[in-house]
Residue frames relative to the residue before (quaternion, step in Angstrom):
aa qw qx qy qz dx dy dz
M 1.0000 0.0000 0.0000 0.0000 0.00 0.00 0.00
P 0.4940 -0.6579 0.4668 0.3245 3.64 -0.85 0.83
A 0.6019 -0.6066 0.4104 0.3182 3.51 -1.13 0.77
D 0.7345 0.4651 -0.2245 0.4403 3.45 1.08 -0.78
T 0.4078 0.7278 -0.4600 0.3039 3.53 1.39 0.13
A 0.6465 0.5378 -0.3391 0.4216 3.67 0.79 -0.76
P 0.6815 0.4678 -0.2812 0.4875 3.56 0.81 -0.98
S 0.6304 0.5144 -0.3391 0.4721 3.64 1.02 -0.74
D 0.6654 0.5016 -0.3258 0.4467 3.64 0.92 -0.74
A 0.6315 0.5294 -0.3252 0.4638 3.54 1.14 -0.80
A 0.6654 0.5095 -0.3150 0.4455 3.53 1.00 -0.80
D 0.6412 0.5333 -0.3159 0.4524 3.48 1.08 -0.81
L 0.6205 0.5445 -0.3138 0.4690 3.57 1.11 -0.83
R 0.6789 0.4997 -0.2857 0.4559 3.53 0.95 -0.94
T 0.6049 0.5347 -0.3417 0.4810 3.62 1.14 -0.77
R 0.6839 0.5052 -0.2946 0.4362 3.62 0.82 -0.97
F 0.6455 0.5231 -0.3031 0.4667 3.46 1.14 -0.85
V 0.6694 0.4781 -0.3026 0.4814 3.60 0.87 -0.77
S 0.6548 0.5118 -0.3174 0.4567 3.52 0.95 -0.72
W 0.6326 0.5039 -0.3369 0.4820 3.65 1.25 -0.56
L 0.5634 0.6066 -0.4120 0.3806 3.64 1.03 -0.41
P 0.5387 -0.6642 0.4237 0.2986 3.62 -0.95 0.89
T 0.2738 -0.7349 0.5828 0.2130 3.59 -1.18 0.64
A 0.7642 0.1990 -0.1496 0.5950 3.53 1.29 -0.06
V 0.6475 -0.5186 0.3626 0.4247 3.71 -1.13 0.38
D 0.1173 0.7761 -0.6154 0.0719 3.59 -0.67 0.96
A 0.8008 -0.3200 0.2099 0.4607 3.55 -1.37 -0.11
R 0.5838 0.5794 -0.3620 0.4387 3.60 1.00 -0.80
V 0.7192 0.4711 -0.2557 0.4420 3.57 0.79 -0.97
R 0.6680 0.5092 -0.2919 0.4576 3.44 1.07 -0.84
V 0.6288 0.5340 -0.3228 0.4639 3.54 1.02 -0.84
A 0.6503 0.5108 -0.2992 0.4761 3.52 0.90 -1.03
A 0.6742 0.5395 -0.2867 0.4150 3.57 0.94 -0.87
W 0.6465 0.4914 -0.2717 0.5165 3.48 1.26 -0.78
L 0.6103 0.5364 -0.3395 0.4738 3.56 1.01 -0.69
S 0.6684 0.5072 -0.2957 0.4568 3.53 0.96 -0.90
F 0.6430 0.5112 -0.3069 0.4807 3.63 1.06 -0.71
I 0.6509 0.5164 -0.3038 0.4662 3.53 0.95 -0.88
A 0.6658 0.5080 -0.2975 0.4583 3.53 0.94 -1.02
E 0.6576 0.5039 -0.3225 0.4578 3.65 0.94 -0.71
T 0.6220 0.4966 -0.3285 0.5085 3.59 1.14 -0.67
V 0.6809 0.4935 -0.3320 0.4273 3.60 0.79 -0.94
I 0.6512 0.5122 -0.3585 0.4302 3.66 0.90 -0.76
I 0.5359 0.5426 -0.4334 0.4801 3.65 1.15 -0.46
G 0.6903 0.5023 -0.2938 0.4299 3.64 0.71 -0.88
T 0.6984 0.4250 -0.2987 0.4924 3.54 0.98 -0.67
G 0.5943 0.5443 -0.3597 0.4702 3.54 1.11 -0.53
G 0.6038 0.5304 -0.3333 0.4929 3.57 1.10 -0.83
A 0.6867 0.5092 -0.2970 0.4254 3.61 0.87 -0.89
V 0.5720 0.5369 -0.3740 0.4947 3.60 1.21 -0.53
R 0.7122 0.4644 -0.2846 0.4428 3.59 0.75 -0.94
L 0.7248 0.4846 -0.2376 0.4282 3.55 0.82 -1.05
T 0.6904 0.4203 -0.2784 0.5188 3.66 1.25 -0.43
G 0.4763 -0.6748 0.4345 0.3592 3.65 1.29 0.09
S 0.4436 0.7089 -0.4279 0.3429 3.55 1.10 0.78
G 0.3305 0.8018 -0.4546 0.2032 3.61 1.26 0.14
L 0.7580 0.2699 -0.1576 0.5725 3.51 1.23 -0.54
G 0.1943 0.8061 -0.5215 0.2013 3.53 1.22 0.72
C 0.6971 0.2482 -0.1475 0.6563 3.42 1.21 -0.85
S 0.3267 -0.8055 0.4700 0.1534 3.60 -0.43 1.20
D 0.7816 0.2292 -0.1472 0.5611 3.61 1.25 -0.29
W 0.1443 -0.7609 0.6230 0.1095 3.50 -1.37 -0.03
P 0.5223 -0.1263 -0.8426 0.0352 1.71 -1.97 1.56
L 0.5727 0.5361 -0.3965 0.4768 3.57 1.25 -0.30
C 0.5849 -0.6017 0.4041 0.3640 3.53 -1.27 0.46
T 0.7319 0.0922 -0.0064 0.6751 3.43 1.32 -0.86
P 0.6537 -0.4921 0.3483 0.4573 3.65 -1.08 0.24
E 0.7421 0.3931 -0.1982 0.5054 3.57 1.08 -0.58
S 0.8397 0.2119 -0.0756 0.4942 3.59 0.86 -0.48
L 0.4657 -0.7015 0.4711 0.2628 3.55 -0.97 1.03
V 0.7634 0.3092 -0.1498 0.5470 3.60 1.11 -0.77
P 0.6113 -0.5560 0.3716 0.4233 3.73 -1.02 0.47
T 0.4145 -0.6884 0.5529 0.2202 3.44 -1.31 0.57
P 0.6608 -0.5101 0.3427 0.4309 3.65 -1.01 0.27
E 0.6026 0.6106 -0.3163 0.4051 3.42 1.20 -0.91
M 0.6615 0.5562 -0.2896 0.4114 3.53 1.11 -0.83
G 0.3153 -0.7937 0.4679 0.2273 3.59 1.36 -0.28
V 0.8219 -0.2931 0.2053 0.4432 3.50 -1.44 -0.38
H 0.5616 0.5985 -0.3851 0.4220 3.67 1.13 -0.53
G 0.6530 0.5076 -0.2927 0.4799 3.57 0.97 -0.90
L 0.6465 0.5078 -0.3260 0.4668 3.64 0.97 -0.79
I 0.6741 0.4995 -0.3120 0.4458 3.62 0.85 -0.90
E 0.6736 0.4988 -0.2975 0.4572 3.55 0.95 -0.91
F 0.6529 0.5059 -0.2758 0.4918 3.54 1.05 -0.96
G 0.6271 0.5418 -0.3306 0.4515 3.59 1.01 -0.69
N 0.6482 0.4892 -0.3213 0.4871 3.59 1.04 -0.74
R 0.6291 0.5242 -0.3394 0.4629 3.64 1.07 -0.75
T 0.6062 0.5441 -0.3364 0.4726 3.57 1.07 -0.79
M 0.6417 0.5487 -0.3090 0.4379 3.52 0.93 -0.89
T 0.5653 0.5871 -0.3554 0.4577 3.58 1.13 -0.62
G 0.6334 0.5451 -0.3018 0.4589 3.54 0.99 -0.89
V 0.6677 0.4883 -0.3050 0.4720 3.56 0.92 -1.06
V 0.6350 0.5097 -0.3541 0.4600 3.65 0.91 -0.89
G 0.6643 0.5124 -0.3202 0.4400 3.62 0.80 -0.83
L 0.6564 0.5101 -0.3289 0.4481 3.62 0.87 -0.83
V 0.6670 0.5001 -0.3154 0.4533 3.52 0.94 -0.92
A 0.6350 0.5275 -0.3227 0.4631 3.56 0.93 -0.84
L 0.6241 0.5504 -0.3238 0.4503 3.54 1.03 -0.86
A 0.6464 0.5569 -0.2743 0.4437 3.49 1.09 -0.98
V 0.6159 0.5561 -0.2798 0.4828 3.47 1.17 -0.83
L 0.6805 0.4905 -0.2737 0.4705 3.53 0.94 -1.01
V 0.6654 0.5063 -0.3072 0.4545 3.58 0.98 -0.79
L 0.6363 0.5473 -0.3117 0.4454 3.58 1.08 -0.86
V 0.7539 0.3554 -0.2354 0.4999 3.58 0.97 -0.62
W 0.3376 0.7894 -0.4618 0.2228 3.64 1.22 0.22
R 0.6979 0.4511 -0.2675 0.4877 3.59 0.92 -1.00
M 0.7523 0.3768 -0.2748 0.4654 3.65 0.98 -0.35
R 0.2939 0.8060 -0.4782 0.1879 3.56 1.38 0.32
A 0.6274 0.5231 -0.3308 0.4726 3.72 1.01 -0.52
E 0.7503 0.3670 -0.2320 0.4986 3.59 0.79 -0.95
R 0.7902 0.2109 -0.1418 0.5576 3.69 0.99 -0.59
R 0.0973 -0.8454 0.5250 -0.0175 3.51 0.59 1.24
D 0.6425 0.5431 -0.3138 0.4402 3.52 1.10 -0.74
L 0.6564 0.5086 -0.3122 0.4615 3.54 1.00 -0.71
F 0.6610 0.5426 -0.2540 0.4519 3.44 1.10 -1.11
A 0.6654 0.4952 -0.2870 0.4792 3.58 1.02 -0.85
L 0.6244 0.5352 -0.3017 0.4823 3.61 1.04 -0.84
A 0.6873 0.4720 -0.2860 0.4722 3.59 0.87 -0.90
A 0.6323 0.5128 -0.3356 0.4740 3.60 1.03 -0.80
I 0.6684 0.5065 -0.3102 0.4478 3.65 0.80 -0.98
V 0.6466 0.5184 -0.3381 0.4459 3.60 0.95 -0.79
L 0.6759 0.4822 -0.3072 0.4650 3.60 0.85 -1.01
G 0.6425 0.5278 -0.3236 0.4514 3.60 0.99 -0.84
G 0.6923 0.5066 -0.2748 0.4343 3.48 1.02 -0.90
I 0.5467 0.5849 -0.3615 0.4778 3.50 1.33 -0.45
V 0.6815 0.4952 -0.2857 0.4568 3.40 0.78 -1.05
A 0.6470 0.4802 -0.3310 0.4912 3.62 0.89 -0.87
Q 0.6390 0.5470 -0.3355 0.4241 3.65 0.89 -0.82
A 0.6102 0.5290 -0.3497 0.4748 3.61 1.11 -0.65
V 0.6784 0.4715 -0.3221 0.4623 3.56 0.93 -0.78
V 0.6037 0.5325 -0.3617 0.4703 3.64 1.09 -0.77
G 0.6057 0.5401 -0.3568 0.4627 3.70 1.01 -0.77
G 0.6693 0.4836 -0.3167 0.4668 3.62 0.94 -0.68
I 0.6343 0.5098 -0.3300 0.4783 3.49 1.04 -0.71
T 0.6286 0.5415 -0.3499 0.4350 3.58 1.09 -0.69
V 0.6685 0.4522 -0.3202 0.4960 3.61 1.06 -0.60
W 0.6195 0.5549 -0.3454 0.4347 3.63 1.01 -0.64
T 0.7248 0.4038 -0.2226 0.5119 3.58 1.09 -0.80
G 0.5296 -0.6568 0.4105 0.3458 3.63 1.07 0.27
L 0.6367 -0.5079 0.3424 0.4684 3.67 0.98 0.69
N 0.0487 0.7994 -0.5903 0.1007 3.58 0.64 0.98
P 0.4597 -0.7437 0.3834 0.2976 3.59 -0.43 1.04
F 0.6207 0.5595 -0.3190 0.4472 3.55 1.14 -0.61
I 0.6302 0.4863 -0.2906 0.5310 3.54 1.15 -0.86
V 0.6680 0.4769 -0.3366 0.4615 3.66 0.78 -0.75
G 0.6292 0.5070 -0.3472 0.4759 3.64 1.01 -0.65
F 0.6357 0.4917 -0.3495 0.4817 3.60 0.89 -0.93
H 0.6195 0.5474 -0.3713 0.4227 3.67 0.86 -0.81
Y 0.6740 0.4685 -0.3125 0.4781 3.63 0.83 -0.93
A 0.6746 0.4900 -0.3287 0.4436 3.64 0.76 -0.83
A 0.6461 0.4986 -0.3401 0.4672 3.52 0.87 -0.62
S 0.6398 0.4968 -0.3386 0.4787 3.60 0.99 -0.72
L 0.6091 0.5330 -0.3475 0.4735 3.69 1.07 -0.78
T 0.6596 0.5332 -0.3139 0.4268 3.62 0.96 -0.78
L 0.6255 0.5328 -0.3026 0.4830 3.44 1.16 -0.81
V 0.6036 0.5492 -0.3503 0.4597 3.61 1.04 -0.72
C 0.6617 0.4951 -0.2857 0.4852 3.58 1.05 -0.91
L 0.6497 0.4998 -0.3290 0.4689 3.59 0.94 -0.72
T 0.6533 0.4934 -0.3261 0.4726 3.60 0.86 -0.68
A 0.6058 0.5365 -0.3148 0.4960 3.62 1.19 -0.73
A 0.6426 0.5157 -0.3157 0.4706 3.59 1.00 -0.85
F 0.6372 0.5322 -0.3127 0.4616 3.59 1.04 -0.79
L 0.6282 0.5146 -0.3258 0.4842 3.61 1.07 -0.75
V 0.6508 0.5166 -0.3211 0.4545 3.61 0.85 -0.87
R 0.7244 0.4431 -0.2623 0.4584 3.64 0.84 -1.03
A 0.6158 0.5736 -0.3383 0.4211 3.50 1.19 -0.54
H 0.6747 0.4322 -0.2727 0.5325 3.54 1.26 -0.46
D 0.6241 0.5246 -0.3744 0.4417 3.63 1.13 -0.13
A 0.5150 -0.5986 0.4970 0.3598 3.53 -1.28 0.27
P 0.4892 -0.6504 0.4599 0.3550 3.66 -0.95 0.71
G 0.5817 0.6146 -0.4436 0.2952 3.48 -1.42 0.10
P 0.7518 -0.3794 0.2520 0.4768 3.58 -1.29 -0.08
R 0.2520 -0.7505 0.6007 0.1114 3.55 -1.24 0.62
S 0.1597 -0.7722 0.6077 0.0942 3.58 -1.04 0.72
L 0.5988 -0.5839 0.4411 0.3255 3.54 -1.32 0.71
A 0.1343 -0.8223 0.5512 0.0442 3.64 -0.68 1.07
V 0.7209 0.3162 -0.2988 0.5395 3.62 1.16 0.42
P 0.6767 -0.4879 0.3402 0.4339 3.55 -1.30 0.48
R 0.6351 -0.5311 0.4060 0.3870 3.62 -1.30 0.45
W 0.6897 0.5052 -0.3057 0.4191 3.56 0.89 -0.77
Y 0.5910 0.5604 -0.3270 0.4793 3.41 1.28 -0.64
L 0.6375 0.5310 -0.3178 0.4589 3.55 1.02 -0.87
I 0.6479 0.5206 -0.3003 0.4680 3.56 0.95 -0.97
L 0.6847 0.4746 -0.3019 0.4635 3.56 0.74 -1.03
T 0.6577 0.5098 -0.3467 0.4328 3.66 0.84 -0.71
H 0.6395 0.5208 -0.3230 0.4642 3.63 1.07 -0.68
V 0.5971 0.5384 -0.3360 0.4906 3.58 1.23 -0.81
T 0.6476 0.5378 -0.3076 0.4436 3.57 1.00 -0.82
S 0.6275 0.5457 -0.3022 0.4659 3.49 1.15 -0.78
L 0.6149 0.5109 -0.3398 0.4954 3.60 1.08 -0.61
V 0.6338 0.5257 -0.3369 0.4564 3.61 1.02 -0.86
L 0.6253 0.5484 -0.3273 0.4484 3.52 1.02 -0.93
A 0.6737 0.5229 -0.2899 0.4343 3.50 0.86 -1.05
V 0.6644 0.4860 -0.3082 0.4768 3.56 1.04 -0.86
T 0.6026 0.5520 -0.3466 0.4605 3.65 1.07 -0.70
I 0.6582 0.4986 -0.2950 0.4808 3.62 0.91 -0.92
L 0.6251 0.5360 -0.3284 0.4626 3.61 0.97 -0.99
F 0.7158 0.4252 -0.2719 0.4826 3.61 0.62 -0.91
G 0.5909 0.5445 -0.3708 0.4657 3.64 1.15 -0.43
V 0.6366 0.5238 -0.2974 0.4815 3.54 1.07 -0.84
L 0.6891 0.4576 -0.3091 0.4692 3.59 0.86 -0.89
T 0.6177 0.5500 -0.3466 0.4425 3.65 1.04 -0.70
T 0.6828 0.4593 -0.2940 0.4863 3.57 0.90 -0.93
G 0.6511 0.5279 -0.3133 0.4463 3.59 0.98 -0.77
S 0.7153 0.3994 -0.2585 0.5118 3.62 1.25 -0.39
G 0.5765 0.6223 -0.3784 0.3705 3.55 1.30 -0.17
P 0.7756 -0.3761 0.2947 0.4125 3.52 -1.39 -0.37
H 0.6952 0.4799 -0.2770 0.4579 3.63 1.04 -0.53
S 0.0034 -0.8484 0.5256 -0.0620 3.55 0.39 1.36
G 0.5713 -0.6061 0.3903 0.3923 3.63 1.14 -0.30
D 0.7916 0.0140 -0.0365 0.6098 3.57 1.27 -0.18
A 0.5752 -0.6526 0.3774 0.3175 3.54 -0.92 0.89
E 0.6574 0.5160 -0.2794 0.4727 3.57 1.32 -0.51
V 0.6489 0.5128 -0.3329 0.4529 3.55 1.17 -0.35
I 0.1214 -0.7966 0.5922 0.0010 3.55 -0.67 1.17
R 0.3157 -0.7558 0.5387 0.1969 3.54 -0.83 1.13
R 0.0553 0.7888 -0.6117 -0.0208 3.42 -1.05 0.66
G 0.5304 0.6185 -0.4495 0.3661 3.59 -1.12 0.48
F 0.8385 0.0927 -0.0340 0.5359 3.67 -0.14 -1.21
D 0.4526 -0.6662 0.5353 0.2545 3.36 -1.25 0.58
A 0.3676 -0.7943 0.4349 0.2117 3.60 -0.27 1.14
T 0.6145 0.5647 -0.3192 0.4490 3.48 1.20 -0.62
V 0.6679 0.4832 -0.2627 0.5014 3.42 1.01 -0.92
L 0.6790 0.4886 -0.3121 0.4504 3.56 0.80 -0.84
A 0.5546 0.5978 -0.3711 0.4442 3.62 1.20 -0.64
H 0.6984 0.4597 -0.2932 0.4636 3.57 0.88 -0.84
V 0.6180 0.5615 -0.3163 0.4503 3.48 1.10 -0.90
H 0.6327 0.5667 -0.2951 0.4376 3.50 1.02 -0.99
S 0.6877 0.4893 -0.3121 0.4362 3.58 0.98 -0.81
W 0.5062 0.6705 -0.3931 0.3736 3.58 1.13 -0.61
P 0.7489 0.3804 -0.2318 0.4906 3.61 0.47 -1.05
G 0.5778 0.6243 -0.3419 0.3994 3.48 1.27 -0.65
Y 0.7171 0.4104 -0.2584 0.5005 3.54 0.95 -0.96
I 0.5766 0.5410 -0.3964 0.4665 3.64 1.18 -0.33
L 0.6173 0.5492 -0.3177 0.4653 3.44 1.06 -0.75
L 0.6432 0.5362 -0.2960 0.4596 3.53 0.94 -0.84
G 0.6653 0.5040 -0.2885 0.4692 3.59 1.04 -0.90
L 0.6709 0.4836 -0.3073 0.4708 3.52 0.95 -0.89
V 0.6522 0.4845 -0.3546 0.4628 3.64 0.88 -0.62
V 0.6102 0.5187 -0.3708 0.4703 3.65 0.96 -0.61
V 0.6522 0.4932 -0.3196 0.4789 3.60 0.94 -0.71
L 0.6935 0.4614 -0.2940 0.4688 3.55 0.81 -0.80
L 0.6109 0.5306 -0.3458 0.4751 3.61 1.10 -0.60
A 0.6408 0.5162 -0.3242 0.4667 3.62 0.87 -0.99
A 0.6714 0.4911 -0.3093 0.4608 3.69 0.89 -0.93
A 0.6542 0.5475 -0.3093 0.4202 3.52 0.93 -0.92
W 0.6984 0.4168 -0.2824 0.5088 3.65 0.95 -0.89
T 0.6223 0.5016 -0.3928 0.4548 3.71 0.89 -0.64
L 0.7843 0.3186 -0.1980 0.4942 3.71 0.74 -0.83
R 0.4181 -0.7358 0.4517 0.2825 3.64 1.28 0.25
L 0.2434 0.7947 -0.5213 0.1934 3.60 0.87 0.85
P 0.6092 -0.6200 0.3553 0.3438 3.62 -1.07 0.64
T 0.5985 0.5739 -0.3409 0.4430 3.49 1.30 -0.18
R 0.5250 0.7086 -0.4166 0.2208 3.61 1.05 -0.35
R 0.6240 0.5254 -0.3617 0.4514 3.64 0.93 -0.64
W 0.7121 0.4705 -0.2550 0.4545 3.54 0.78 -1.00
M 0.6246 0.5441 -0.3211 0.4590 3.55 1.22 -0.63
A 0.6081 0.5314 -0.3363 0.4845 3.46 1.29 -0.56
V 0.6484 0.4949 -0.3430 0.4658 3.54 1.06 -0.76
L 0.6238 0.5376 -0.3376 0.4560 3.62 1.16 -0.65
L 0.6404 0.5098 -0.3390 0.4636 3.55 0.93 -0.67
L 0.6090 0.5282 -0.3433 0.4819 3.58 0.99 -0.82
A 0.6861 0.4797 -0.3053 0.4538 3.70 0.78 -1.00
I 0.6891 0.4619 -0.3182 0.4588 3.56 0.79 -0.75
G 0.6258 0.5143 -0.3690 0.4558 3.57 0.97 -0.69
V 0.6455 0.4942 -0.3488 0.4664 3.63 0.89 -0.86
Q 0.6310 0.5766 -0.3148 0.4126 3.53 0.95 -0.96
I 0.6776 0.4727 -0.2869 0.4849 3.58 0.91 -1.00
L 0.6063 0.5364 -0.3440 0.4757 3.65 0.99 -0.82
V 0.6801 0.4422 -0.3418 0.4744 3.70 0.64 -0.93
G 0.6547 0.5367 -0.3499 0.4012 3.64 0.87 -0.87
V 0.6337 0.4910 -0.3296 0.4987 3.65 0.97 -0.85
I 0.6844 0.4622 -0.3485 0.4433 3.74 0.65 -0.96
Q 0.6767 0.4933 -0.3318 0.4344 3.69 0.83 -0.77
A 0.6771 0.4808 -0.3313 0.4479 3.56 0.98 -0.69
R 0.6680 0.4875 -0.2925 0.4801 3.62 1.15 -0.55
N 0.7574 0.3509 -0.2104 0.5088 3.63 1.15 -0.24
G 0.6547 -0.5845 0.3175 0.3590 3.52 1.00 0.81
L 0.5459 -0.6711 0.3663 0.3427 3.62 1.14 0.81
P 0.0174 -0.7966 0.6039 -0.0204 3.60 0.42 1.12
E 0.6091 -0.6446 0.3351 0.3181 3.50 -0.98 0.89
L 0.6506 0.5140 -0.3289 0.4521 3.61 1.01 -0.77
L 0.6711 0.4807 -0.3266 0.4602 3.59 0.87 -0.78
V 0.6201 0.5013 -0.3560 0.4874 3.62 0.98 -0.66
G 0.6479 0.4882 -0.3513 0.4674 3.65 0.84 -0.64
I 0.6525 0.5142 -0.3129 0.4604 3.58 0.92 -0.77
H 0.5885 0.5480 -0.3124 0.5057 3.51 1.17 -0.86
M 0.6633 0.5048 -0.3167 0.4527 3.74 0.78 -0.75
V 0.7054 0.4492 -0.2814 0.4706 3.54 0.85 -0.94
L 0.6068 0.5527 -0.3294 0.4667 3.62 1.07 -0.85
A 0.6249 0.5169 -0.3565 0.4638 3.67 0.91 -0.70
A 0.6767 0.4777 -0.3052 0.4699 3.60 0.83 -0.72
L 0.6491 0.4854 -0.3256 0.4869 3.62 1.03 -0.74
S 0.6223 0.5360 -0.3551 0.4466 3.56 0.98 -0.70
A 0.6636 0.4866 -0.3144 0.4732 3.61 0.89 -0.94
A 0.6273 0.5219 -0.3590 0.4530 3.59 1.04 -0.77
T 0.6508 0.5301 -0.3057 0.4494 3.58 0.89 -0.84
F 0.6635 0.4722 -0.3141 0.4879 3.54 1.03 -0.77
T 0.5585 0.6036 -0.3650 0.4365 3.54 1.12 -0.48
V 0.6355 0.5335 -0.2557 0.4960 3.54 1.14 -1.03
V 0.6536 0.5269 -0.3020 0.4516 3.57 0.97 -0.85
V 0.6532 0.5131 -0.3068 0.4647 3.48 0.96 -1.01
L 0.6821 0.4793 -0.3043 0.4608 3.63 0.89 -0.93
R 0.6742 0.5000 -0.3189 0.4402 3.60 1.03 -0.62
M 0.4956 0.6322 -0.4395 0.4020 3.58 1.23 0.13
K 0.7177 0.3007 -0.1989 0.5957 3.60 1.33 -0.07
T 0.1010 -0.7862 0.6067 0.0597 3.53 -1.05 0.66
P 0.6458 -0.4902 0.3973 0.4298 3.55 -1.24 0.37
A 0.5760 -0.6491 0.3704 0.3313 3.64 -0.77 1.19
A 0.6891 0.5005 -0.3000 0.4296 3.60 1.03 -0.81
L 0.7079 0.4847 -0.2679 0.4383 3.59 1.11 -0.33
P 0.5679 -0.6050 0.4121 0.3764 3.62 -1.09 0.51
R 0.6891 -0.4834 0.3583 0.4038 3.64 -1.15 0.16
D 0.8215 -0.0056 0.0142 0.5701 3.60 0.92 -0.73
């Protein structure tokens, strides 16, 4: 066999793989994008489970689970399994994000928006893994834990943005809503951000620290819970106004704004119930996931305020 047969076979395989990659958004890209969005949402749930079951230090080290072992040992019990399961989920999320990036590789010139979003998501996942390590090294510092959650929520929004743009035609986009509606929507986005910020601070000051040995000090969780609710109710009122305007003017945001109102309404209901029942773990976890889904829905609303220039408004 000629010495250059193996390199030739490798080059041929690489050529066939590159030719297999799509040059336009197709079912492969959309399926991978949905899997990425779902995975980013699921990892918020598994991260919440780590915290709410007191498994934040189930693995005492990073990147190994213990200084001597990559995986949890029997002595670590269920807490080690829960924490290691969340770390494993990080690998799944990263692989799916890598698949999305590879699938849009050949269209990176024509769809720079998709390529940029895919690259940012993959880079964010790598950064999140490092932040997770810092979280362990700092003994579950509440501010690091809060940042870790906020970054995960941002990645959910970015994967939602990818989904929206993947279903849109490429090219210039034009404003499809009145200017005042655009401004009010962006004001609402600031209120949403404030609501989430106070939610993170409230959880960081509450009883679910992630480990029985970690005691929260600093902010008063009871006071923060009330403060957290104020922008939440303002957010609800703003969304009602935006929804009414969208349906009256038949704006392209109206259906997603209705979904957003439903998500925020359920979120407020869950928040009230959990506050009145001593913050049960399951409801707190649902509240965390719903916050991410609400932010993702709002991301869709914002992107729907513009449409491809060649298409009608609705």
